[in-house]
DRENDO-1510 file (C-alpha; in Angstrom, 1 decimal, always signed):
<recs>
REC; n; res; u; v; w
REC; 1; MET; +21.9; -7.8; -13.5 .
REC; 2; GLU; +21.8; -11.6; -14.0 .
REC; 3; ASN; +20.7; -14.8; -12.3 .
REC; 4; ASN; +19.7; -13.1; -9.1 .
REC; 5; LYS; +16.1; -14.4; -9.1 .
REC; 6; ASN; +14.1; -13.9; -5.9 .
REC; 7; HIS; +13.0; -17.1; -4.3 .
REC; 8; ILE; +9.3; -17.3; -3.3 .
REC; 9; LEU; +7.6; -19.9; -1.1 .
REC; 10; ILE; +3.8; -20.5; -1.8 .
REC; 11; VAL; +2.0; -22.2; +1.1 .
REC; 12; ASP; -1.6; -23.3; +0.2 .
REC; 13; ASP; -3.5; -26.6; +0.7 .
REC; 14; ASP; -5.2; -26.1; -2.7 .
REC; 15; ASP; -3.2; -28.0; -5.4 .
REC; 16; ARG; -4.7; -26.0; -8.2 .
REC; 17; ILE; -3.8; -22.6; -6.7 .
REC; 18; ARG; -0.3; -23.8; -5.8 .
REC; 19; ASN; +0.5; -25.0; -9.3 .
REC; 20; LEU; -1.1; -22.1; -11.0 .
REC; 21; LEU; +0.9; -19.6; -9.0 .
REC; 22; LYS; +4.1; -21.6; -9.3 .
REC; 23; ASP; +3.8; -21.7; -13.1 .
REC; 24; TYR; +2.8; -18.0; -13.4 .
REC; 25; LEU; +5.6; -16.7; -11.1 .
REC; 26; SER; +8.2; -19.0; -12.7 .
REC; 27; GLU; +7.3; -17.6; -16.1 .
REC; 28; ASN; +7.9; -14.1; -14.6 .
REC; 29; ASN; +11.5; -14.9; -13.6 .
REC; 30; TYR; +11.0; -16.0; -10.0 .
REC; 31; ILE; +12.3; -19.2; -8.3 .
REC; 32; VAL; +9.3; -20.8; -6.7 .
REC; 33; SER; +8.9; -23.5; -4.0 .
REC; 34; THR; +5.6; -24.7; -2.6 .
REC; 35; ALA; +4.2; -26.3; +0.5 .
REC; 36; GLU; +0.8; -27.8; +1.3 .
REC; 37; ASN; +0.7; -26.7; +5.0 .
REC; 38; SER; +2.6; -24.9; +7.7 .
REC; 39; ASP; +4.6; -27.9; +8.8 .
REC; 40; GLN; +6.0; -28.3; +5.2 .
REC; 41; ALA; +6.6; -24.6; +5.0 .
REC; 42; LYS; +8.7; -24.6; +8.1 .
REC; 43; GLU; +10.7; -27.6; +6.9 .
REC; 44; ARG; +11.4; -25.7; +3.6 .
REC; 45; MET; +12.5; -22.6; +5.5 .
REC; 46; LYS; +15.1; -24.6; +7.5 .
REC; 47; LEU; +16.8; -25.3; +4.2 .
REC; 48; ILE; +16.2; -22.2; +2.1 .
REC; 49; LYS; +16.3; -18.5; +2.8 .
REC; 50; PHE; +13.2; -17.2; +0.9 .
REC; 51; ASP; +12.8; -13.6; -0.3 .
REC; 52; ILE; +9.0; -13.6; +0.2 .
REC; 53; LEU; +6.3; -15.9; +1.5 .
REC; 54; ILE; +2.8; -16.2; +0.1 .
REC; 55; LEU; +0.5; -17.8; +2.7 .
REC; 56; ASP; -3.0; -19.0; +2.5 .
REC; 57; VAL; -5.0; -18.1; +5.6 .
REC; 58; MET; -7.4; -21.0; +5.7 .
REC; 59; MET; -5.2; -24.1; +5.9 .
REC; 60; PRO; -5.8; -27.2; +8.0 .
REC; 61; GLY; -3.7; -27.4; +11.1 .
REC; 62; GLN; -1.8; -24.2; +11.8 .
REC; 63; ASN; -3.5; -21.5; +9.7 .
REC; 64; GLY; -1.8; -18.6; +7.9 .
REC; 65; TYR; -2.4; -16.1; +10.7 .
REC; 66; GLU; -0.7; -18.4; +13.3 .
REC; 67; LEU; +2.2; -19.2; +10.9 .
REC; 68; THR; +2.7; -15.5; +10.2 .
REC; 69; LYS; +2.9; -14.7; +13.9 .
REC; 70; GLU; +5.4; -17.5; +14.5 .
REC; 71; ILE; +7.6; -16.6; +11.5 .
REC; 72; LYS; +7.7; -12.9; +12.2 .
REC; 73; LYS; +9.0; -13.6; +15.8 .
REC; 74; ASN; +12.1; -15.3; +14.4 .
REC; 75; ILE; +12.7; -14.2; +10.8 .
REC; 76; LYS; +12.6; -10.9; +8.9 .
REC; 77; VAL; +10.9; -12.0; +5.6 .
REC; 78; PRO; +8.0; -10.3; +3.7 .
REC; 79; ILE; +4.7; -12.1; +3.8 .
REC; 80; ILE; +1.6; -11.8; +1.6 .
REC; 81; LEU; -1.6; -13.4; +2.9 .
REC; 82; LEU; -4.2; -15.1; +0.7 .
REC; 83; THR; -7.7; -15.5; +1.9 .
REC; 84; ALA; -11.2; -16.0; +0.7 .
REC; 85; LYS; -12.4; -13.7; +3.4 .
REC; 86; GLY; -12.7; -10.1; +2.3 .
REC; 87; GLU; -13.8; -8.5; +5.5 .
REC; 88; VAL; -11.8; -5.5; +6.7 .
REC; 89; GLU; -11.3; -7.0; +10.2 .
REC; 90; ASN; -9.5; -10.0; +8.7 .
REC; 91; ARG; -7.2; -7.8; +6.6 .
REC; 92; ILE; -6.4; -5.7; +9.7 .
REC; 93; LYS; -5.7; -8.9; +11.7 .
REC; 94; GLY; -3.2; -10.1; +9.2 .
REC; 95; LEU; -1.4; -6.8; +9.1 .
REC; 96; GLU; -1.3; -6.5; +12.9 .
REC; 97; LEU; +0.4; -9.9; +13.0 .
REC; 98; GLY; +3.1; -8.6; +10.8 .
REC; 99; ALA; +2.0; -9.5; +7.2 .
REC; 100; ASP; +3.3; -7.0; +4.6 .
REC; 101; ASP; +0.3; -7.3; +2.3 .
REC; 102; TYR; -3.0; -9.1; +1.9 .
REC; 103; ILE; -5.0; -10.2; -1.2 .
REC; 104; GLY; -8.5; -11.7; -1.2 .
REC; 105; LYS; -9.5; -14.7; -3.4 .
REC; 106; PRO; -10.4; -14.8; -6.1 .
REC; 107; PHE; -7.6; -12.6; -7.6 .
REC; 108; GLU; -5.8; -12.0; -10.8 .
REC; 109; PRO; -2.3; -13.5; -10.8 .
REC; 110; LYS; -1.0; -10.2; -12.3 .
REC; 111; GLU; -2.2; -8.3; -9.2 .
REC; 112; LEU; -0.2; -10.7; -7.0 .
REC; 113; LEU; +2.8; -10.2; -9.2 .
REC; 114; LEU; +2.6; -6.4; -8.8 .
REC; 115; ARG; +2.3; -6.7; -5.1 .
REC; 116; ILE; +5.3; -9.0; -4.9 .
REC; 117; LYS; +7.3; -6.6; -7.1 .
REC; 118; ASN; +6.3; -3.6; -4.9 .
REC; 119; ILE; +7.4; -5.4; -1.7 .
REC; 120; ILE; +10.7; -6.5; -3.2 .
REC; 121; ASP; +11.4; -3.1; -4.6 .
REC; 122; LYS; +10.6; -1.5; -1.3 .
REC; 123; ASN; +12.9; -3.9; +0.6 .
REC; 124; ASN; +15.7; -3.2; -1.9 .
REC; 125; LYS; +15.8; +0.5; -1.4 .
REC; 126; ILE; +18.9; +1.7; +0.4 .
REC; 127; ASP; +18.6; +4.3; +3.2 .
REC; 128; LEU; +20.8; +7.1; +2.2 .
REC; 129; LYS; +20.9; +8.4; +5.8 .
REC; 130; SER; +22.2; +5.2; +7.3 .
REC; 131; LYS; +25.8; +4.1; +7.2 .
REC; 132; HIS; +26.6; +0.8; +5.4 .
REC; 133; PHE; +29.5; -1.5; +5.8 .
REC; 134; VAL; +31.5; -3.5; +3.3 .
REC; 135; GLY; +34.0; -5.5; +5.3 .
REC; 136; ASN; +35.9; -2.8; +7.3 .
REC; 137; ALA; +34.9; +0.0; +5.1 .
REC; 138; GLU; +32.2; +2.3; +6.4 .
REC; 139; ILE; +30.2; +4.0; +3.7 .
REC; 140; ASP; +28.2; +7.2; +4.3 .
REC; 141; LEU; +26.2; +7.8; +1.1 .
REC; 142; ASN; +24.7; +11.0; +2.5 .
REC; 143; LYS; +28.2; +12.6; +3.1 .
REC; 144; MET; +29.6; +10.7; +0.1 .
REC; 145; THR; +32.5; +9.3; +2.0 .
REC; 146; ILE; +34.2; +5.9; +2.7 .
REC; 147; ASN; +36.1; +5.4; +5.9 .
REC; 148; LEU; +38.6; +2.6; +5.8 .
REC; 149; GLN; +41.1; +2.1; +8.6 .
REC; 150; ASN; +40.6; +5.7; +9.8 .
REC; 151; LYS; +41.3; +7.1; +6.3 .
REC; 152; LEU; +38.4; +9.1; +5.0 .
REC; 153; LYS; +38.0; +9.1; +1.2 .
REC; 154; LYS; +35.4; +11.0; -0.9 .
REC; 155; ILE; +33.3; +9.3; -3.6 .
REC; 156; ASN; +31.9; +11.2; -6.6 .
REC; 157; ASN; +28.3; +11.1; -7.8 .
REC; 158; SER; +28.9; +8.3; -10.3 .
REC; 159; GLU; +30.5; +6.1; -7.7 .
REC; 160; LYS; +27.6; +6.9; -5.3 .
REC; 161; LYS; +25.0; +5.8; -7.8 .
REC; 162; VAL; +26.8; +2.5; -8.5 .
REC; 163; LEU; +27.2; +1.8; -4.8 .
REC; 164; ILE; +23.5; +2.4; -4.1 .
REC; 165; ASP; +22.5; -0.3; -6.6 .
REC; 166; MET; +25.2; -2.7; -5.6 .
REC; 167; LEU; +24.5; -2.4; -1.9 .
REC; 168; ALA; +20.8; -3.0; -2.7 .
REC; 169; ASN; +21.7; -6.1; -4.7 .
REC; 170; PRO; +24.7; -7.9; -3.0 .
REC; 171; GLY; +25.9; -10.9; -4.9 .
REC; 172; THR; +24.4; -9.7; -8.1 .
REC; 173; THR; +26.6; -9.4; -11.2 .
REC; 174; PHE; +26.4; -6.1; -12.9 .
REC; 175; SER; +27.6; -5.9; -16.5 .
REC; 176; ARG; +29.6; -3.0; -17.7 .
REC; 177; GLU; +26.6; -1.9; -19.8 .
REC; 178; GLU; +24.4; -1.8; -16.6 .
REC; 179; ILE; +27.1; +0.0; -14.6 .
REC; 180; GLY; +27.4; +2.5; -17.5 .
REC; 181; LYS; +23.6; +3.2; -17.4 .
REC; 182; ILE; +23.7; +3.6; -13.6 .
REC; 183; SER; +26.7; +5.9; -13.5 .
REC; 184; GLY; +26.2; +7.8; -16.7 .
REC; 185; ILE; +29.6; +6.7; -18.0 .
REC; 186; SER; +29.6; +5.3; -21.6 .
REC; 187; GLN; +33.2; +4.2; -22.2 .
REC; 188; GLU; +34.1; +0.7; -20.9 .
REC; 189; ARG; +37.6; +1.8; -20.1 .
REC; 190; SER; +36.2; +4.6; -17.9 .
REC; 191; ILE; +33.9; +2.2; -16.2 .
REC; 192; ASP; +36.9; -0.1; -15.3 .
REC; 193; VAL; +38.8; +2.9; -14.0 .
REC; 194; MET; +35.9; +3.9; -11.8 .
REC; 195; ILE; +35.6; +0.3; -10.4 .
REC; 196; THR; +39.4; +0.4; -9.7 .
REC; 197; ARG; +39.0; +3.7; -7.8 .
REC; 198; LEU; +36.1; +2.2; -5.7 .
REC; 199; ARG; +38.3; -0.8; -4.9 .
REC; 200; GLN; +41.0; +1.4; -3.6 .
REC; 201; LYS; +38.5; +3.0; -1.3 .
REC; 202; LEU; +36.7; -0.2; -0.2 .
REC; 203; GLU; +39.4; -2.8; -0.1 .
REC; 204; ILE; +42.3; -3.3; +2.3 .
REC; 205; ASN; +44.1; -5.0; -0.6 .
REC; 206; PRO; +42.7; -3.6; -3.8 .
REC; 207; LYS; +44.9; -5.8; -6.0 .
REC; 208; ASN; +43.3; -8.9; -4.4 .
REC; 209; PRO; +39.8; -7.7; -3.8 .
REC; 210; LYS; +37.6; -9.5; -1.3 .
REC; 211; TYR; +34.3; -7.6; -1.8 .
REC; 212; LEU; +34.2; -5.8; -5.1 .
REC; 213; GLN; +35.2; -8.5; -7.5 .
REC; 214; THR; +35.4; -9.0; -11.2 .
REC; 215; ILE; +33.4; -11.8; -12.8 .
REC; 216; ARG; +35.3; -12.6; -15.9 .
REC; 217; GLY; +33.3; -12.1; -19.0 .
REC; 218; SER; +30.3; -10.9; -17.1 .
REC; 219; GLY; +31.1; -7.7; -15.1 .
REC; 220; TYR; +31.4; -6.9; -11.4 .
REC; 221; VAL; +29.8; -8.0; -8.2 .
REC; 222; LEU; +29.8; -6.6; -4.6 .
REC; 223; TRP; +29.8; -9.1; -1.7 .
REC; 224; ILE; +28.7; -8.1; +1.8 .
REC; 225; GLU; +29.5; -10.1; +4.9 .
</recs>
């Protein structure tokens, strides 16, 4: 997969911590924006859809707890709280307000990196029991079927594996090599044939695909409306 970096917003009134975390997470292949306070954070969120928020609890003005409560009412986005307070009741308070994780200062940046990865990996998991939609196509991964315009088509195990990863990462370009590793298919020609079969099951007009598209020179991408 390429160029599908997750975008993180760090909200902390401490310049040193903001810059340290921004540099460290950027070095680890994340896109990072920062804000000094809750007002700045909300302005950033009007313009950008972030994949995860890292909020300091003790900020002047609206604190991290209050901001978490406000955000979670309106937006479904993972939040990690940073705080100098290590008491259990403060951790519980943050989680009760909807925070996804909590880390006490001081902390090792690597620990925060692992917590971020765990949350993103968890959110990217596809529920095999739920039905998924790509345009008009209804995908049932459990039954291994695709229903398009009342025509039910079966998918094989290789196609299912590729769909699971693509559904979890919409808009991400998968190279033929990556698709080969996912599906267990080694020959490029066989990979192209499999993608063609999937298009016939997903697309109303497979010859002019709207969702499962070829990125010339790079691979394939699945778009979801």
